[in-house]
KOLZARO-778052 format. One record per residue (C-alpha): z, y negated, x negated; residue in one letter. Coordinates in steps of 0.02 Angstrom, whole numbers, padded with zeros to 5 digits, always signed. Each point is the difference from the previous one (the first is absolute). Example, Ala and Ser with C-alpha at 12.3 -4.5 7.8 and 13.67 -1.06 7.14 Angstrom:
BEGIN
+00390+00225-00615A -00033-00172-00069S 
END
This chain:
BEGIN
+02799-03369-04286M -00149-00106-00051K -00109+00062-00142K -00064-00093-00154I -00126+00062-00128I -00004-00082-00172I -00160+00008-00101L +00053+00005-00182G +00155+00075-00080A +00009-00105-00157G +00152-00102-00048M -00014-00119+00149V -00063+00129+00125G +00145+00114-00044R +00129-00139+00025A -00074-00039+00171M +00004+00182+00054A +00183+00018-00049I +00048-00162+00087D -00088+00038+00164L +00053+00183+00007S +00176-00057+00047A -00066-00055+00170K -00172+00076+00025Y -00096+00161-00020D -00095-00034-00162V -00144+00089-00084K -00064-00045-00173S -00175+00043-00063V -00079-00020-00171D -00129+00084-00109I +00135+00021-00134D +00104+00155+00041T +00130-00042-00134D +00038-00165+00088A +00019+00092+00165L +00120+00129-00073K +00127-00136-00039I +00010-00036+00186L -00014+00176+00071S +00130+00073-00119Q +00130-00138+00019N -00020-00071+00175Y -00037+00055+00178S -00175-00070-00013I -00157+00100+00042E -00137-00012-00131T -00182+00049-00013E -00134-00015-00132K -00137-00114+00064L -00152-00090-00069D -00006-00160+00105V -00182-00027-00047T -00045+00148+00112N -00014-00088+00169A +00007+00161+00102N +00156+00065-00087L +00083-00171+00014L -00039-00007+00186S +00080+00170+00028K +00151-00044-00106A +00045-00160+00093I -00044+00060+00175N +00177+00040+00060D +00088-00151-00073F +00059-00162+00080D -00025-00106-00156L -00091+00010-00167V +00056-00084-00162I -00130-00013-00137S +00065-00004-00179A -00161+00054-00086V -00071-00089-00154P -00096-00159+00040G -00173+00073-00032F +00030+00127+00139L +00076-00126+00119G -00149-00066+00099L -00078+00164+00054Q +00171+00074+00036T +00042-00150+00110M -00164+00015+00095K +00025+00186+00028N +00176-00025+00067V -00059-00137+00120I -00141+00112+00062K +00132+00131+00041N +00093-00129+00107K +00160+00004-00102K +00112-00149-00037N +00007-00033-00187L +00111-00085-00128V -00096-00020-00163D +00061-00034-00177I -00155+00057-00094S -00037-00184-00045F -00185+00035+00011L -00109-00130-00085P -00117-00026+00149E +00024-00131+00135D +00045+00101+00154V +00033-00138+00126L -00173+00034+00071D +00066+00170+00058L +00103-00092+00131D -00124+00032+00141Q -00016+00183-00051M +00190+00019+00011A +00003-00085+00171K -00143+00108+00063D +00100+00154-00047H +00161-00074+00073N +00098+00011-00161V +00113-00110-00105T -00030-00011-00187V +00123-00093-00111I -00082-00019-00170M +00069-00052-00171D +00174+00042+00059C +00095+00016-00164G +00110-00109-00107V -00146-00111-00056A -00116-00020+00085P +00112+00028+00148G +00166-00091+00002M -00068-00168-00062P -00128+00010+00141N +00134+00039+00129I +00107-00144-00062I -00148-00121-00004A -00053+00051+00175G +00176-00028+00067Y +00026-00172-00078H -00177-00056+00041N +00054+00000+00183E +00151-00111-00039L -00062-00125-00129M -00154-00084-00069E -00018+00091-00165I -00083-00101-00138K +00029+00117-00146N +00023+00188-00001F +00019+00101-00159E +00073+00166-00048Y +00020+00096-00162M +00044+00183-00013V +00018+00140-00126G +00065+00175-00022G +00065+00029-00177L +00095+00130-00102P +00177-00044-00052I -00033+00075-00173V -00136-00100-00089R -00104+00122-00102K -00134-00052-00126F -00143-00041+00017P -00023-00043+00184F +00181-00013+00062E -00064+00062+00167Y +00004+00151+00114K -00108+00022+00155A +00111+00030+00152P -00154+00036+00106F -00178+00058-00028S -00051-00061-00175P -00180-00023+00055C +00062-00126+00128D +00097-00089-00139V -00158-00019-00104I -00082-00077+00153E +00124-00144-00020E -00068-00031-00175Y -00185+00010+00045T -00021-00064+00178R -00030-00190+00005P +00148-00097+00070A -00028-00102+00158R +00114-00142+00047Y -00005-00159+00105V +00015-00179-00064E -00018-00149+00117N -00075+00116+00133H -00134+00057-00122K -00019+00183-00049K +00000+00017-00188I -00039+00154-00103V +00066+00020-00176K -00001+00147-00119P +00148+00117+00018A +00135-00031-00130M -00037-00188-00007S +00125-00145+00006D +00142+00092-00084T +00171-00083+00005E +00178+00046-00049L +00131+00000+00138I +00188+00031-00006E +00083+00122+00120F +00180+00052+00027D +00038+00178-00052H -00151+00018-00116V -00029-00164-00093G -00175-00060-00047T -00153+00081+00077L -00184-00044-00012E -00100-00039+00158A -00189+00007+00016F -00130-00018+00137N -00042+00157+00098S -00086+00035+00165D +00151+00024+00112G -00030-00127+00138L -00130+00111+00082R -00001-00026+00190S +00110-00157-00010L -00151-00101-00058I -00083+00028+00169E +00143+00019+00122T +00109-00147-00059L -00142-00117-00045S +00103-00147+00065N +00105+00008-00160I -00086-00113-00130P +00072+00082-00157N +00031+00185-00027M +00019+00102-00158K +00061+00172-00056E +00049+00054-00174K +00050+00163-00082T +00151+00011-00117L +00012+00094-00165R +00106-00010-00156Y -00064-00137-00118P -00141+00061-00112G -00061+00141+00111H -00145-00094+00074I -00065-00055-00171K -00023+00184-00043M -00095+00034+00161I -00109-00155-00029Q -00038+00066-00175A -00051+00170+00070L -00111-00086+00127K -00079-00119-00126A -00037+00144-00119A -00089+00099+00136G +00130+00135+00033F -00003-00039+00187L -00191-00004+00015D -00073+00112+00134S -00171+00013-00082K -00025+00162-00097A -00023-00001-00189I -00061+00135-00120K +00132+00083-00111V -00067+00136-00116K -00142+00031+00122G +00115+00010+00151Q +00000-00125+00143S +00176-00072+00019V +00068-00134+00118V +00129-00104-00096P +00100-00035+00159F +00021+00187+00033D +00065+00034-00175V +00116-00150+00000T +00066+00044+00173S +00041+00177-00055E +00095-00064-00153I +00092-00133+00100L +00045+00123+00138F +00091+00107-00127N +00085-00148-00081S +00050-00080+00165W +00056+00155+00094K +00167-00034+00082L +00115+00149-00017G +00097+00059+00154P +00163-00071-00070E -00066-00148-00100D +00102-00151+00050K -00101-00150+00058E +00014-00152+00111F -00101-00104+00122T +00009-00188-00006I -00081-00125+00117M +00013-00183+00043R -00082-00074+00155I -00008-00190+00012I -00047-00100+00155L -00005-00190+00001Q -00037-00107+00153G +00066-00095+00148T +00116+00072+00132E +00066-00108+00141N -00053-00155-00096G +00093+00052-00158I -00087+00040-00165E +00075+00159-00067K -00022+00146-00118E +00045+00177+00052I +00015+00135-00132V +00022+00188+00023Y +00055+00098-00154D -00003+00189-00017L +00076+00099-00142F +00012+00187+00027D +00036+00142-00123E -00030+00187-00012Y +00121+00092+00113D +00101+00117-00110T +00073+00091+00151E -00162+00044+00089T -00104-00006-00161K -00132-00102+00090I -00086-00137-00098S +00020-00181+00051S -00187-00023+00026M -00004+00154+00111A +00147-00067+00100R -00060-00179+00018T -00180+00050+00036T +00031+00157+00101G +00142-00063+00108Y -00100-00152+00054T -00130+00123+00065A +00130+00114+00081T +00078-00154+00083A -00171-00038+00075A -00020+00182+00052A +00171+00000+00085D -00043-00167+00082M -00161+00072+00073L +00082+00160+00063L +00141-00101+00078E -00132-00107+00090N +00064-00162-00077V -00181-00040-00044F -00132+00061+00122T -00157-00105-00028Q -00162+00092-00038K -00119-00038-00142G +00006-00031-00188M +00155-00093-00056F +00037-00067-00173P +00190-00019-00019P -00001-00189+00028E -00061+00026+00179L +00146+00118+00027V +00128-00115-00083G -00044-00145+00115K +00093+00096+00135N +00186-00039-00028P +00055+00169+00069K -00112+00090-00125C +00056-00111-00143F +00184+00030+00037E -00029+00187+00030F -00080+00025-00171I +00129-00103-00097L +00143+00092+00087K -00081+00169-00036Y -00015-00044-00184L +00176-00069-00011K +00068+00164+00070E -00081+00082-00152R +00076-00129-00120N -00164-00094-00026I +00050-00181+00018N -00107-00156+00004Y +00115-00145-00043F -00052-00161+00085K +00041-00174-00064T -00065-00166+00061E +00014-00181-00050K -00067-00168+00055E -00135-00076-00108L 
END
């Protein structure tokens, strides 16, 4: 039986470990022993406390495994990725690290490994879908919008963080990059807000965020690309107010003689307010829109996802939709469906029809369905 080690036992890491343990020998590691106990006490999953920032300990931990999955917070992602590559282990990564890692491609090839990065719900599935259709049609416009939201709207933020809250705040502070008429444009995060109607949930608010990532470079033939994040109406105005008032500043200020970083204080408060309980019901919603020409016909192709908390398994929707995309990629690698070496953003995997179909089938088997519609323009 092939062996997988998962770095990180948070909400998403735990879902991945449970999913893969049905077929593979799985070990889960984390610095948080409480997170590990949930797995070790309820499932046949080996666990170990591990600080991934210790390169020597990480090297020893992953030595006997066929595949590594990284589900660490974004700020730990880059060094963790480099250390795994140096140890010549194939890697599926969902840390959504802020750095551009495409320049690690040669390093991955030199160490004869495959790295699939950004392999979650978003970034992840929109990339896979864009990569697939980019081989079939001339795409003129590509846009997707995505959000993970609680079913119960609680004042004041009407939001719960289904993954690392520090990565959520990145969405509100990192400038948003998009493409317009082949030109790269940078706008402040949270700009260009608009209200959009969705089945199941009604009106949501969309705003610019930095979710295109590798697509800007790898699919540069597409003249217009944009990504937006979805929240309940009014949420983003509150975050903009916090930002404008200085609550998200990273420069220290003096408070009663003590040096305090506003961002650190605000983060701590928001973490407590946004903490998603183990049985808090939430949903993931996403719309992916491609417009272009296929076989001489102008058309629009839309993929819609709506997924809810699983009351039977008690696994959150965001953990399912993010984690199972990564476990699909892991299964695909171990089944030798994808064998190329190097650094691969999901769009370069999705361009392979077998990989595209493999991942969608894997997700569908877990009741995660991307509903496709198309029409002539």
